[in-house]
C-alpha positions as CSV (number, residue, x, y, z in Angstrom):
1,X,0.0,0.0,0.0
2,X,1.3,3.4,-0.9
3,X,1.8,5.8,2.0
4,X,1.8,9.6,1.5
5,X,3.5,12.0,3.8
6,X,3.5,15.8,3.3
7,X,7.1,17.0,3.3
8,X,7.5,20.3,1.5
9,X,5.5,23.5,1.8
10,X,4.7,25.6,-1.2
11,X,7.3,28.3,-0.6
12,X,10.1,25.8,-0.6
13,X,8.9,24.2,-3.8
14,X,8.6,27.6,-5.5
15,X,12.0,28.6,-4.3
16,X,13.6,25.3,-5.4
17,X,12.4,25.5,-9.0
18,X,13.1,29.2,-9.3
19,X,16.6,28.7,-7.9
20,X,17.2,25.7,-10.2
21,X,16.2,27.8,-13.2
22,X,18.5,30.7,-12.2
23,X,21.4,28.3,-11.6
24,X,20.8,26.7,-15.1
25,X,20.8,30.1,-16.8
26,X,23.9,31.2,-14.9
27,X,25.7,28.0,-15.8
28,X,24.9,28.3,-19.6
29,X,25.8,32.0,-19.7
30,X,28.9,31.5,-17.5
31,X,30.1,28.7,-19.8
32,X,29.4,31.0,-22.8
33,X,31.5,33.8,-21.2
34,X,34.5,31.5,-20.4
35,X,34.7,28.8,-23.0
36,X,32.7,29.5,-26.2
37,X,34.4,29.9,-29.5
38,X,33.6,33.5,-30.7
39,X,32.9,31.9,-34.1
40,X,30.3,29.5,-32.6
41,X,29.2,30.8,-29.2
42,X,26.7,29.0,-27.0
43,X,25.3,32.4,-26.2
44,X,26.7,35.5,-27.9
45,X,29.2,37.1,-25.5
46,X,27.6,40.5,-24.8
47,X,24.1,39.0,-24.5
48,X,25.5,36.3,-22.2
49,X,27.1,38.9,-20.0
50,X,23.8,40.9,-19.7
51,X,21.8,37.8,-18.9
52,X,24.4,36.6,-16.4
53,X,24.4,39.9,-14.5
54,X,20.6,40.1,-14.3
55,X,20.2,36.5,-13.3
56,X,22.9,36.9,-10.7
57,X,21.0,39.7,-9.1
58,X,17.8,37.5,-9.2
59,X,19.8,34.7,-7.5
60,X,20.7,37.2,-4.7
61,X,17.0,37.8,-4.1
62,X,16.2,34.1,-4.2
63,X,19.0,33.4,-1.6
64,X,17.5,36.1,0.6
65,X,14.1,34.4,0.4
66,X,15.8,31.0,1.2
67,X,17.6,32.4,4.3
68,X,14.7,34.5,5.6
69,X,12.2,31.8,4.9
70,X,14.2,29.2,6.7
71,X,14.6,31.4,9.8
72,X,10.9,32.4,9.9
73,X,9.6,28.9,9.5
74,X,12.3,27.1,11.4
75,X,13.2,25.0,8.4
76,X,16.9,25.9,8.8
77,X,17.0,23.0,11.3
78,X,16.6,20.5,8.4
79,X,20.0,21.6,7.0
80,X,21.9,21.1,10.2
81,X,23.8,17.7,10.4
82,X,22.6,16.2,13.6
83,X,24.8,14.2,16.0
84,X,25.5,11.6,17.2
85,X,27.1,9.3,14.6
86,X,27.1,11.7,11.7
87,X,30.2,10.1,10.1
88,X,28.8,6.6,10.5
89,X,25.4,7.6,9.0
90,X,27.1,9.4,6.1
91,X,29.2,6.2,5.4
92,X,26.1,4.1,5.6
93,X,24.2,6.3,3.2
94,X,27.2,6.3,0.8
95,X,27.2,2.5,0.9
96,X,23.5,2.5,0.1
97,X,23.9,4.9,-2.9
98,X,26.9,3.0,-4.1
99,X,25.6,-0.5,-4.0
100,X,22.7,-1.1,-1.6
101,X,20.1,0.5,-3.8
102,X,21.1,-1.7,-6.7
103,X,20.6,-4.8,-4.5
104,X,17.1,-3.8,-3.5
105,X,18.1,-2.9,0.1
106,X,15.7,-0.7,2.0
107,X,16.7,2.9,2.4
108,X,18.6,3.2,5.7
109,X,17.3,6.7,6.6
110,X,14.0,7.4,4.8
111,X,12.9,11.0,4.9
112,X,10.2,12.1,7.4
113,X,8.5,15.5,8.0
114,X,10.8,16.0,11.0
115,X,14.0,15.0,9.2
116,X,13.8,15.6,5.5
117,X,17.5,14.9,4.8
118,X,19.7,12.0,5.8
119,X,23.1,12.9,7.3
120,X,25.0,12.9,4.0
121,X,22.4,15.2,2.4
122,X,22.4,17.5,5.4
123,X,26.2,17.8,5.3
124,X,26.2,18.4,1.5
125,X,23.2,20.8,1.4
126,X,24.5,22.8,4.4
127,X,28.0,23.1,2.7
128,X,26.5,24.2,-0.6
129,X,23.8,26.6,0.7
130,X,25.7,28.2,3.5
131,X,29.4,28.1,2.3
132,X,29.8,27.6,-1.5
133,X,26.7,29.6,-2.7
134,X,27.4,32.7,-0.5
135,X,31.0,32.7,-1.8
136,X,29.8,32.6,-5.4
137,X,27.2,35.3,-4.8
138,X,29.7,37.7,-3.0
139,X,32.4,37.2,-5.6
140,X,29.9,37.7,-8.4
141,X,28.6,41.0,-6.8
142,X,32.2,42.2,-6.6
143,X,32.6,41.5,-10.3
144,X,29.4,43.4,-10.9
145,X,30.7,46.3,-8.8
146,X,34.5,46.1,-9.3
147,X,35.0,49.4,-7.5
148,X,34.6,47.5,-4.3
149,X,37.4,45.1,-5.1
150,X,40.7,45.6,-3.3
151,X,43.6,46.7,-5.5
152,X,45.6,43.7,-4.4
153,X,44.8,40.5,-2.6
154,X,47.3,37.9,-1.4
155,X,49.9,39.8,-3.5
156,X,47.8,39.4,-6.7
157,X,45.6,41.7,-8.6
158,X,42.5,42.2,-6.5
159,X,40.1,40.6,-8.9
160,X,42.2,37.5,-9.7
161,X,41.6,35.6,-6.4
162,X,38.0,36.7,-6.5
163,X,37.7,35.3,-10.0
164,X,39.2,32.0,-8.9
165,X,36.7,31.7,-6.0
166,X,33.8,32.5,-8.3
167,X,34.9,30.0,-10.9
168,X,35.6,27.1,-8.5
169,X,32.5,27.8,-6.5
170,X,30.4,27.8,-9.7
171,X,32.0,24.5,-10.8
172,X,31.2,22.9,-7.5
173,X,27.6,24.0,-7.7
174,X,27.2,22.7,-11.3
175,X,28.7,19.3,-10.1
176,X,26.3,19.3,-7.2
177,X,23.3,20.0,-9.5
178,X,24.2,17.1,-11.8
179,X,24.6,14.7,-8.8
180,X,21.4,16.2,-7.3
181,X,19.5,15.2,-10.4
182,X,21.0,11.7,-10.4
183,X,20.3,11.1,-6.7
184,X,16.8,12.4,-7.3
185,X,16.1,9.2,-9.2
186,X,16.8,7.1,-6.1
187,X,13.4,7.3,-4.4
188,X,11.0,4.4,-4.1
189,X,10.3,5.0,-7.8
190,X,12.5,6.9,-10.3
191,X,9.9,9.7,-10.3
192,X,9.0,9.8,-6.6
193,X,11.4,12.6,-5.5
194,X,10.8,14.7,-8.6
195,X,7.0,14.4,-8.1
196,X,7.5,15.4,-4.4
197,X,9.2,18.6,-5.5
198,X,6.0,19.5,-7.4
199,X,3.3,18.3,-5.1
200,X,5.0,18.4,-1.7
201,X,4.0,14.8,-0.9
202,X,6.4,11.9,-0.5
203,X,5.0,8.6,-1.6
204,X,6.5,5.3,-0.5
């Protein structure tokens, strides 16, 4: 018998898909700015720059919604890795993702309304949302307003280390997004977790 548990309120679902769209646009335009052949651009350079800047500002607004919404609703607690046994639970979850799921083993830490994320997810999501993404946003804003950049940083031109942080942080977020989509197929059914992000209900 299928059981349904309500997991995700509307504001989180709306933020999630808006954020996913913004990240996708930023990834495509960012790649266009860095790697496209001028003779065959993914997105024409000046257009990519304009779209990237506007979408970056939108991402700042979405991040503010995420932080404020989590504080007001208390949802921030879902992102905190909870002791005891965090390392052991992360290793157990990795073993499940790596082999257990392919052997038909039951999920070791299924989501509940009180604990949406297993330990591995909590560590990963907290790192992305509270460390990597803020670094990308701040470095991007400095690029948008370079007058606030220091003249030198660590003995280098002020924008060079900031560019490195922005580039590496963006690469981490893109890798996270790809793995996020893949792991989204690992619910009770391939479509279960994707469906939950639209309806808010987890079916198992």
